[in-house]
ZAROLUM-182484 format. One record per residue (C-alpha): x, y, z. Coordinates in Angstrom, 3 decimals. Layout:
<pts>
PT | xx | yy | zz
PT | X | Y | Z
...
</pts>
This chain:
<pts>
PT | xx | yy | zz
PT | -137.157 | -89.066 | -116.979
PT | -135.957 | -89.515 | -120.571
PT | -133.126 | -91.854 | -121.065
PT | -130.971 | -92.976 | -124.174
PT | -132.681 | -96.428 | -123.740
PT | -135.827 | -94.963 | -125.077
PT | -134.497 | -94.857 | -128.493
PT | -134.062 | -98.455 | -129.216
PT | -135.736 | -100.472 | -126.402
PT | -138.971 | -99.311 | -126.581
PT | -140.983 | -96.267 | -125.251
PT | -143.997 | -95.077 | -123.057
PT | -146.163 | -91.996 | -123.722
PT | -145.437 | -89.921 | -120.905
PT | -147.684 | -86.628 | -120.264
PT | -149.936 | -87.127 | -123.574
PT | -146.987 | -86.825 | -126.112
PT | -147.500 | -89.655 | -128.754
PT | -144.332 | -91.821 | -128.884
PT | -143.246 | -93.056 | -132.271
PT | -141.595 | -96.226 | -132.976
PT | -138.099 | -96.451 | -134.401
PT | -138.246 | -95.799 | -138.046
PT | -135.926 | -97.965 | -140.743
PT | -134.978 | -96.966 | -144.052
PT | -133.982 | -98.887 | -146.991
PT | -131.517 | -98.010 | -149.671
PT | -130.627 | -99.517 | -153.003
PT | -127.063 | -100.001 | -153.932
PT | -127.319 | -97.921 | -157.079
PT | -127.711 | -94.680 | -154.907
PT | -131.279 | -94.314 | -154.833
PT | -133.008 | -94.267 | -151.487
PT | -136.728 | -95.755 | -150.903
PT | -138.408 | -95.001 | -147.605
PT | -141.932 | -95.671 | -146.857
PT | -143.990 | -93.819 | -149.246
PT | -142.035 | -93.776 | -152.161
PT | -138.527 | -93.525 | -154.020
PT | -136.759 | -89.945 | -154.255
PT | -134.172 | -89.961 | -156.731
PT | -130.444 | -89.050 | -156.015
PT | -130.936 | -85.995 | -158.898
PT | -132.942 | -84.250 | -156.278
PT | -130.115 | -84.442 | -153.337
PT | -127.154 | -82.648 | -152.820
PT | -124.489 | -85.202 | -152.009
PT | -121.341 | -84.459 | -149.605
PT | -118.736 | -86.946 | -151.114
PT | -115.925 | -84.908 | -150.326
PT | -116.264 | -84.944 | -146.669
PT | -113.478 | -86.941 | -144.928
PT | -113.447 | -87.485 | -141.237
PT | -110.580 | -87.314 | -138.807
PT | -109.684 | -89.629 | -136.250
PT | -111.717 | -87.699 | -133.322
PT | -114.633 | -86.677 | -135.784
PT | -117.734 | -85.536 | -133.772
PT | -116.112 | -85.864 | -130.435
PT | -113.724 | -82.973 | -130.272
PT | -114.158 | -80.781 | -126.990
PT | -113.892 | -77.015 | -127.001
PT | -111.314 | -75.038 | -124.794
PT | -113.167 | -72.606 | -122.496
PT | -111.685 | -68.914 | -123.405
PT | -112.941 | -67.255 | -120.311
PT | -116.788 | -67.922 | -119.362
PT | -117.523 | -69.033 | -123.066
PT | -119.296 | -72.232 | -121.957
PT | -122.483 | -70.912 | -123.315
PT | -120.723 | -70.490 | -126.845
PT | -119.042 | -73.900 | -126.643
PT | -122.553 | -75.444 | -126.068
PT | -124.465 | -73.566 | -128.681
PT | -121.580 | -74.521 | -131.186
PT | -121.687 | -78.190 | -130.349
PT | -125.202 | -78.562 | -130.685
PT | -125.449 | -76.730 | -134.042
PT | -122.431 | -78.574 | -135.296
PT | -124.366 | -81.892 | -134.257
PT | -127.215 | -81.382 | -136.603
PT | -125.977 | -83.377 | -139.626
PT | -127.508 | -81.527 | -142.258
PT | -125.782 | -78.181 | -140.653
PT | -122.566 | -79.737 | -140.537
PT | -122.544 | -81.209 | -143.765
PT | -123.570 | -77.821 | -145.604
PT | -120.368 | -76.273 | -144.242
PT | -118.134 | -79.402 | -144.492
PT | -118.965 | -79.947 | -148.235
PT | -118.153 | -76.462 | -149.423
PT | -121.858 | -75.881 | -150.350
PT | -121.950 | -72.843 | -148.204
PT | -119.462 | -71.234 | -150.311
PT | -122.110 | -71.277 | -153.552
PT | -124.773 | -69.391 | -151.289
PT | -122.737 | -66.801 | -148.963
PT | -123.794 | -63.196 | -149.083
PT | -120.805 | -61.014 | -148.644
PT | -122.743 | -57.839 | -149.970
PT | -125.688 | -57.813 | -147.539
PT | -125.921 | -54.429 | -145.240
PT | -127.755 | -56.730 | -142.705
PT | -125.175 | -59.495 | -142.381
PT | -121.465 | -59.951 | -141.605
PT | -120.318 | -59.687 | -145.019
PT | -119.872 | -63.680 | -144.949
PT | -117.398 | -63.575 | -141.996
PT | -119.947 | -65.168 | -139.696
PT | -120.499 | -68.085 | -142.289
PT | -116.937 | -68.572 | -142.764
PT | -116.148 | -68.756 | -139.029
PT | -118.731 | -71.895 | -138.942
PT | -117.183 | -73.494 | -141.895
PT | -113.607 | -73.298 | -140.186
PT | -115.185 | -74.565 | -136.989
PT | -116.743 | -77.369 | -138.683
PT | -113.474 | -78.591 | -140.348
PT | -111.972 | -78.168 | -136.734
PT | -114.561 | -80.286 | -135.312
PT | -114.989 | -83.243 | -137.975
PT | -111.803 | -83.444 | -139.837
PT | -109.047 | -82.471 | -137.424
PT | -106.807 | -84.732 | -135.510
PT | -107.118 | -83.057 | -132.416
PT | -109.140 | -84.185 | -129.190
PT | -109.919 | -80.687 | -128.243
PT | -109.814 | -77.171 | -129.959
PT | -109.517 | -73.420 | -128.899
PT | -112.259 | -71.807 | -131.015
PT | -110.250 | -68.493 | -131.037
PT | -111.100 | -67.542 | -134.394
PT | -114.729 | -67.855 | -134.146
PT | -114.387 | -65.956 | -130.877
PT | -112.423 | -63.267 | -132.289
PT | -114.778 | -62.835 | -135.316
PT | -117.975 | -62.965 | -132.910
PT | -116.430 | -60.419 | -130.747
PT | -116.540 | -58.015 | -133.428
PT | -119.988 | -58.254 | -134.227
PT | -121.354 | -58.812 | -130.644
PT | -119.006 | -57.547 | -128.144
PT | -121.529 | -57.430 | -125.378
PT | -121.241 | -61.360 | -125.313
PT | -117.747 | -61.106 | -123.654
PT | -117.903 | -57.870 | -121.748
PT | -116.292 | -58.536 | -118.427
PT | -115.782 | -62.308 | -118.959
PT | -119.432 | -62.525 | -117.781
PT | -121.564 | -65.696 | -118.118
PT | -124.156 | -65.099 | -121.126
PT | -127.405 | -66.839 | -122.217
PT | -127.001 | -69.710 | -124.659
PT | -130.498 | -69.125 | -126.042
PT | -129.305 | -65.634 | -126.973
PT | -126.012 | -66.780 | -128.723
PT | -128.242 | -69.248 | -130.746
PT | -130.665 | -66.613 | -131.875
PT | -127.826 | -64.460 | -132.980
PT | -125.902 | -67.131 | -134.788
PT | -129.131 | -68.042 | -136.743
PT | -130.313 | -64.686 | -137.847
PT | -126.626 | -63.854 | -138.515
PT | -126.093 | -67.074 | -140.956
PT | -129.345 | -66.460 | -142.243
PT | -128.088 | -62.914 | -143.763
PT | -124.746 | -64.261 | -144.572
PT | -126.540 | -66.939 | -146.716
PT | -129.372 | -64.757 | -147.907
PT | -129.784 | -65.771 | -151.627
PT | -131.005 | -62.433 | -152.517
PT | -128.456 | -59.890 | -153.843
PT | -130.192 | -57.078 | -152.111
PT | -133.092 | -56.989 | -149.935
PT | -136.117 | -54.978 | -151.468
PT | -137.931 | -51.960 | -149.845
PT | -140.787 | -52.703 | -147.203
PT | -144.249 | -53.055 | -148.266
PT | -146.408 | -49.828 | -147.973
PT | -149.299 | -49.634 | -145.967
PT | -151.614 | -49.730 | -148.721
PT | -149.774 | -52.941 | -150.019
PT | -150.324 | -54.465 | -146.515
PT | -153.848 | -53.530 | -146.528
PT | -154.504 | -55.036 | -150.097
PT | -152.721 | -58.569 | -148.425
PT | -155.155 | -58.553 | -145.537
PT | -158.112 | -57.733 | -147.667
PT | -156.824 | -60.942 | -150.071
PT | -156.322 | -63.256 | -146.970
PT | -159.974 | -62.149 | -145.794
PT | -161.416 | -63.070 | -149.088
PT | -159.619 | -66.366 | -149.690
PT | -159.072 | -67.893 | -146.347
PT | -156.386 | -68.796 | -143.989
PT | -154.475 | -71.062 | -146.018
PT | -154.126 | -68.633 | -148.780
PT | -153.216 | -65.842 | -146.034
PT | -150.762 | -68.127 | -144.585
PT | -149.005 | -68.935 | -147.991
PT | -149.215 | -65.161 | -149.109
PT | -147.391 | -63.881 | -145.894
PT | -144.595 | -66.780 | -146.449
PT | -144.317 | -65.537 | -149.875
PT | -143.743 | -61.900 | -148.480
PT | -141.339 | -63.261 | -146.119
PT | -139.266 | -64.953 | -148.891
PT | -139.379 | -61.879 | -151.149
PT | -137.096 | -60.040 | -148.199
PT | -135.110 | -63.121 | -147.500
PT | -134.321 | -66.868 | -148.052
PT | -131.445 | -68.897 | -147.225
PT | -130.359 | -72.500 | -145.778
PT | -131.319 | -71.403 | -142.272
PT | -134.998 | -70.762 | -143.530
PT | -134.781 | -74.249 | -145.464
PT | -133.531 | -76.091 | -142.591
PT | -134.839 | -74.074 | -139.394
PT | -137.904 | -72.014 | -139.788
PT | -141.377 | -72.376 | -139.348
PT | -144.413 | -70.391 | -139.472
PT | -146.904 | -69.288 | -136.516
PT | -150.345 | -67.817 | -136.608
PT | -151.082 | -65.235 | -134.122
PT | -154.568 | -63.607 | -133.476
PT | -156.205 | -60.911 | -131.534
PT | -160.043 | -60.874 | -130.957
PT | -161.976 | -57.788 | -129.509
PT | -163.876 | -59.166 | -126.208
PT | -166.502 | -55.917 | -126.962
PT | -167.369 | -56.459 | -130.790
PT | -165.556 | -59.780 | -131.858
PT | -163.439 | -58.324 | -134.291
PT | -160.583 | -60.596 | -135.065
PT | -156.899 | -59.690 | -136.692
PT | -154.826 | -62.567 | -137.822
PT | -151.126 | -62.571 | -138.823
PT | -148.756 | -65.277 | -139.906
PT | -145.158 | -64.888 | -138.854
PT | -142.093 | -66.684 | -139.693
PT | -140.149 | -68.381 | -136.512
PT | -136.613 | -69.711 | -135.883
PT | -137.416 | -71.349 | -132.442
PT | -140.118 | -71.534 | -129.940
PT | -139.916 | -70.219 | -126.354
PT | -141.870 | -72.166 | -124.019
PT | -143.126 | -71.157 | -120.693
PT | -141.900 | -73.031 | -117.611
PT | -143.556 | -73.232 | -114.304
PT | -143.156 | -75.410 | -111.037
PT | -146.336 | -76.917 | -112.007
PT | -145.538 | -78.158 | -115.276
PT | -143.925 | -81.683 | -115.379
PT | -143.646 | -82.275 | -119.215
PT | -142.814 | -80.775 | -122.501
PT | -146.531 | -81.123 | -123.446
PT | -147.516 | -79.099 | -120.529
PT | -144.963 | -76.235 | -121.811
PT | -146.335 | -76.495 | -125.247
PT | -149.780 | -76.271 | -123.922
PT | -149.083 | -73.110 | -121.817
PT | -147.639 | -71.686 | -125.113
PT | -150.770 | -72.059 | -126.965
PT | -153.230 | -71.140 | -124.389
PT | -155.084 | -68.072 | -124.915
PT | -154.194 | -64.874 | -123.030
PT | -156.465 | -62.015 | -121.925
PT | -154.848 | -58.543 | -122.407
PT | -156.060 | -55.997 | -120.465
PT | -154.947 | -52.711 | -118.574
PT | -151.885 | -51.439 | -119.991
PT | -151.613 | -54.473 | -122.488
PT | -155.019 | -53.543 | -124.003
PT | -155.309 | -53.785 | -127.953
PT | -156.370 | -51.057 | -130.413
PT | -159.402 | -52.502 | -132.224
PT | -160.206 | -51.069 | -135.854
PT | -163.696 | -51.644 | -135.551
PT | -164.249 | -50.154 | -132.035
PT | -161.739 | -47.267 | -132.864
PT | -160.108 | -47.395 | -129.399
PT | -158.413 | -49.793 | -126.856
PT | -160.117 | -52.765 | -125.906
PT | -159.602 | -55.751 | -123.571
PT | -158.702 | -58.470 | -126.159
PT | -158.094 | -62.329 | -126.371
PT | -154.622 | -63.432 | -127.973
PT | -153.790 | -66.881 | -129.159
PT | -150.606 | -68.165 | -130.868
PT | -150.981 | -71.395 | -132.859
PT | -148.477 | -73.885 | -134.395
PT | -148.997 | -73.193 | -138.480
PT | -146.204 | -74.816 | -139.925
PT | -143.180 | -76.868 | -138.131
PT | -139.616 | -76.562 | -139.798
PT | -137.198 | -79.816 | -140.465
PT | -135.341 | -78.828 | -137.395
PT | -137.304 | -77.438 | -134.488
PT | -135.554 | -75.659 | -132.010
PT | -137.290 | -75.381 | -128.161
PT | -136.249 | -72.806 | -125.837
PT | -137.453 | -73.405 | -122.203
PT | -137.806 | -70.268 | -120.462
PT | -136.678 | -71.348 | -117.013
PT | -135.729 | -67.775 | -115.611
PT | -138.236 | -65.644 | -114.145
PT | -137.690 | -62.153 | -112.598
PT | -138.655 | -61.687 | -108.701
PT | -139.793 | -58.227 | -107.830
PT | -139.065 | -58.762 | -104.223
PT | -135.618 | -59.774 | -104.740
PT | -134.987 | -57.907 | -107.879
PT | -133.074 | -60.996 | -109.143
PT | -133.827 | -63.790 | -111.647
PT | -134.662 | -67.346 | -110.320
PT | -134.317 | -70.472 | -112.162
PT | -137.134 | -73.024 | -112.267
PT | -135.117 | -76.249 | -112.388
PT | -138.177 | -78.490 | -113.216
PT | -137.732 | -81.966 | -114.823
PT | -139.849 | -81.954 | -117.994
PT | -140.730 | -85.340 | -119.171
PT | -139.657 | -85.500 | -123.157
PT | -139.521 | -88.594 | -124.927
PT | -136.636 | -88.851 | -127.365
PT | -139.072 | -89.593 | -130.275
PT | -142.248 | -87.789 | -130.310
PT | -145.205 | -86.560 | -132.521
PT | -146.540 | -83.135 | -132.130
PT | -149.246 | -83.135 | -134.747
PT | -152.088 | -82.569 | -131.825
PT | -150.245 | -79.458 | -130.930
PT | -150.544 | -77.984 | -134.766
PT | -153.560 | -76.191 | -136.201
PT | -153.029 | -77.407 | -139.674
PT | -151.896 | -80.825 | -141.056
PT | -148.084 | -80.880 | -141.463
PT | -147.286 | -81.645 | -144.969
PT | -144.301 | -84.010 | -144.056
PT | -145.757 | -85.079 | -140.629
PT | -144.716 | -83.661 | -137.029
PT | -142.759 | -86.738 | -135.509
PT | -139.147 | -85.557 | -134.213
PT | -136.276 | -86.976 | -132.482
PT | -134.303 | -85.137 | -129.798
PT | -130.828 | -84.544 | -131.369
PT | -129.102 | -82.039 | -129.416
PT | -129.730 | -80.635 | -125.743
PT | -128.135 | -77.380 | -124.329
PT | -128.194 | -77.859 | -120.628
PT | -127.814 | -74.932 | -117.963
PT | -126.632 | -76.045 | -114.418
PT | -126.398 | -73.939 | -111.274
PT | -127.865 | -70.410 | -110.684
PT | -128.776 | -67.671 | -113.289
PT | -125.501 | -65.568 | -112.230
PT | -123.110 | -68.406 | -111.671
PT | -124.333 | -71.182 | -113.809
PT | -122.571 | -73.301 | -116.528
PT | -123.326 | -74.897 | -119.622
PT | -123.004 | -78.225 | -121.185
PT | -124.158 | -80.113 | -124.407
PT | -125.692 | -83.507 | -125.126
PT | -125.616 | -84.490 | -128.471
PT | -126.426 | -87.455 | -130.766
PT | -123.921 | -88.735 | -133.045
PT | -124.098 | -92.254 | -135.094
PT | -126.262 | -93.913 | -132.858
PT | -125.009 | -92.778 | -129.617
PT | -125.472 | -89.517 | -127.136
PT | -122.446 | -87.625 | -126.252
PT | -121.823 | -85.163 | -123.560
PT | -119.703 | -82.007 | -124.156
PT | -118.442 | -80.071 | -121.354
PT | -115.992 | -77.524 | -122.940
PT | -112.816 | -80.036 | -123.417
PT | -114.416 | -82.856 | -121.926
PT | -116.311 | -85.077 | -123.999
PT | -117.723 | -88.664 | -122.752
PT | -120.047 | -91.297 | -124.547
PT | -123.262 | -91.791 | -122.570
PT | -124.278 | -95.175 | -121.477
PT | -127.564 | -96.819 | -122.369
PT | -130.066 | -95.619 | -120.020
PT | -128.418 | -92.240 | -119.222
PT | -130.770 | -89.371 | -118.788
PT | -130.897 | -87.091 | -122.005
PT | -133.673 | -84.672 | -121.324
PT | -133.317 | -83.801 | -117.577
PT | -134.090 | -80.725 | -115.151
PT | -130.906 | -78.896 | -116.588
PT | -132.319 | -79.027 | -119.869
PT | -132.640 | -75.107 | -121.519
PT | -132.843 | -75.659 | -125.400
PT | -133.796 | -78.748 | -127.450
PT | -132.931 | -79.464 | -130.877
PT | -135.630 | -81.626 | -132.593
PT | -134.972 | -83.365 | -136.171
PT | -138.101 | -84.022 | -138.147
PT | -138.481 | -87.901 | -139.390
PT | -140.622 | -87.883 | -142.313
PT | -141.254 | -91.023 | -144.209
PT | -140.024 | -91.054 | -147.722
PT | -138.244 | -87.553 | -147.097
PT | -134.802 | -88.154 | -145.485
PT | -132.358 | -90.696 | -144.002
PT | -132.766 | -91.772 | -140.610
PT | -130.797 | -95.062 | -140.670
PT | -127.024 | -96.054 | -139.689
PT | -126.894 | -93.045 | -137.340
PT | -128.194 | -90.531 | -139.682
PT | -130.616 | -87.787 | -138.909
PT | -131.269 | -85.788 | -141.904
PT | -134.361 | -84.671 | -143.460
PT | -135.134 | -83.986 | -147.062
PT | -135.000 | -80.114 | -147.484
PT | -137.138 | -77.752 | -149.829
PT | -135.457 | -74.817 | -151.392
PT | -137.580 | -72.047 | -150.527
PT | -138.106 | -69.581 | -153.271
PT | -141.083 | -67.010 | -154.286
PT | -141.038 | -68.467 | -157.782
PT | -141.892 | -71.965 | -156.336
PT | -144.684 | -72.104 | -154.478
PT | -145.220 | -75.935 | -154.842
PT | -142.304 | -76.176 | -152.429
PT | -143.579 | -74.149 | -149.632
PT | -144.598 | -75.978 | -146.585
PT | -148.463 | -74.705 | -146.879
PT | -150.941 | -76.701 | -148.736
PT | -152.647 | -75.121 | -151.745
PT | -154.604 | -75.796 | -154.754
PT | -153.393 | -75.038 | -157.829
PT | -155.778 | -71.989 | -158.171
PT | -154.366 | -70.855 | -155.108
PT | -150.876 | -70.766 | -156.530
PT | -151.888 | -69.050 | -159.757
PT | -153.473 | -66.527 | -157.567
PT | -150.433 | -66.139 | -155.417
PT | -148.124 | -65.891 | -158.441
PT | -150.188 | -62.895 | -159.873
PT | -149.357 | -60.931 | -156.305
PT | -145.756 | -61.564 | -156.554
PT | -143.808 | -58.423 | -156.145
PT | -141.539 | -57.591 | -159.304
PT | -138.113 | -55.784 | -159.067
PT | -139.841 | -52.992 | -160.882
PT | -142.174 | -52.695 | -157.846
PT | -139.401 | -52.915 | -155.299
PT | -139.589 | -56.522 | -154.853
PT | -136.689 | -59.038 | -154.985
PT | -134.157 | -59.532 | -157.417
PT | -133.458 | -63.304 | -158.271
PT | -129.804 | -64.441 | -158.234
PT | -128.245 | -66.252 | -160.940
PT | -127.072 | -68.834 | -158.376
PT | -130.597 | -69.587 | -157.188
PT | -132.167 | -70.393 | -160.224
PT | -129.300 | -73.226 | -160.810
PT | -130.124 | -75.010 | -157.638
PT | -132.063 | -78.114 | -156.883
PT | -135.424 | -77.840 | -155.706
PT | -135.077 | -80.418 | -153.171
PT | -131.689 | -81.734 | -151.234
PT | -130.462 | -83.826 | -148.731
PT | -127.192 | -82.491 | -146.596
PT | -125.837 | -85.689 | -145.161
PT | -122.474 | -87.635 | -144.543
PT | -122.011 | -90.373 | -146.929
PT | -119.367 | -91.847 | -144.735
PT | -120.729 | -92.545 | -140.912
PT | -118.572 | -93.381 | -137.925
PT | -119.929 | -96.531 | -136.598
PT | -119.655 | -97.521 | -132.862
PT | -118.717 | -101.293 | -132.376
PT | -119.451 | -103.336 | -129.250
PT | -115.725 | -103.498 | -128.439
PT | -115.423 | -99.668 | -128.031
PT | -118.637 | -99.558 | -126.208
PT | -117.400 | -101.536 | -123.583
PT | -113.759 | -100.336 | -123.233
PT | -114.003 | -96.751 | -124.160
PT | -111.374 | -96.854 | -126.868
PT | -111.660 | -94.618 | -129.832
PT | -114.481 | -96.079 | -132.448
PT | -113.657 | -97.174 | -135.890
PT | -114.247 | -95.221 | -139.068
PT | -115.955 | -97.480 | -141.497
PT | -116.460 | -96.055 | -144.913
PT | -120.091 | -97.092 | -146.216
PT | -120.466 | -98.388 | -149.797
PT | -121.199 | -95.711 | -152.399
PT | -121.200 | -95.297 | -156.103
PT | -120.957 | -91.767 | -157.327
PT | -121.172 | -88.425 | -155.697
PT | -125.019 | -89.069 | -154.670
PT | -124.765 | -92.587 | -153.683
PT | -126.353 | -93.959 | -150.363
PT | -125.057 | -96.870 | -148.216
PT | -127.040 | -99.999 | -147.240
PT | -128.825 | -99.454 | -143.941
PT | -127.082 | -102.897 | -142.833
PT | -123.740 | -104.310 | -142.987
PT | -123.236 | -107.246 | -145.233
PT | -121.898 | -110.580 | -143.581
PT | -118.490 | -109.831 | -145.085
PT | -118.467 | -106.051 | -143.941
PT | -119.711 | -107.253 | -140.600
PT | -116.927 | -109.718 | -140.187
PT | -114.338 | -107.401 | -141.381
PT | -115.436 | -104.707 | -138.665
PT | -115.410 | -107.474 | -136.082
PT | -112.161 | -108.417 | -136.703
PT | -110.710 | -104.722 | -136.943
PT | -112.229 | -104.302 | -133.383
PT | -110.584 | -107.436 | -132.184
PT | -107.322 | -106.476 | -133.551
PT | -107.742 | -102.889 | -131.953
PT | -108.434 | -104.271 | -128.585
PT | -105.518 | -106.803 | -128.688
PT | -103.161 | -103.375 | -129.395
</pts>
């Protein structure tokens, strides 16, 4: 069982996943931020100094508009990822919204998310009816609301992430697909220069067709391989991903088991045979998927529903999967991760009940505590509450990287790297200078059907940090009596300033006095 005590009171190592001790960072009063390996200057970060919290910030419930708990749960999870919320609340999204892409929603989905963030973080209400978001979503995905039937929160999240990627695509237009001749040339280059080069080349090709804040925050890379059991011929591909859908069975008891099942080799036979280019026929083949590059925010989906042929219905696997709140995924990666693979569980989408009649709720971390969101009902969870239980369906894991983020005072926001075809040094893959020069020589140009760089993209920072400069702090008094917590602005100097991670004697005394005054009301 995973409880909120794990975050501050020490951790065990259940089922093979290394558990990492709590990490603290330091910040200087001049606004620079030092953490572990070095100093990252504020010139490389985006400030969100214009964000002002409302009295119910982070604790606003969402009204159910008719079997929309799946939507409410997905929205609460996304909205409690600090970089995601700060990106929209700061107005940063307005600089990158793409209203001309034929593959997106003309910016309407991004606008709807921005409106929602303002209501959840800057309004003065305890609950909010997301009618505006519902109306826009219904235009783009009417099937979500047909017959007022319950829908799948994972499918909803997948649509939102894909739609936001297109609405925030930094390309003015999507270039033509590669020709078969160009694809064969890339495969030959990969075979000649090795897997690291092949992975980087595949990532460059992916960025040529789309790059956005969603790519920076939520997308990683997988390696998939097929090997002929007859001749040993092997085909490898590197693909971008936004989430991992992990298998679940009654025999599994932990996240570790699910990951091992996902990464296990699979034999393709009968109707699933693979066409081997060397044998020139369909053959039995071994299929393997590997984690190549993990993103700053990793979304994990548990495949809890299996189809029973006998009954013709889906059956839920309500198995408790032990998951530490802070974990290291390095052992499951096929390459060394540039920024490490230490993650914190930050949000959980839960499904209770059966497949047809279930109900969704969200468990989200905010300013040092976990909250449960059940439509309009919001409650702060006590220390020791179960965070990842048998109802956990989708997990949001935020990467904790030494020297590349802020993870103190309730913040969970990693440093992001702006992905661009012109700056391979910012890509997640490790490469030599020779490889980067070679990659640049194979970059597709607009004259060859390649991407067209936008003016806005060339003017942006290479690395940036989307975070709240003001954080709501929960005092011991409100922990005990459940009264609304205090909004304590942190010390700042200028738009990129960071706050000291600990309260000074004076500020601590002031906070204590304010708490006592509040309780005496």
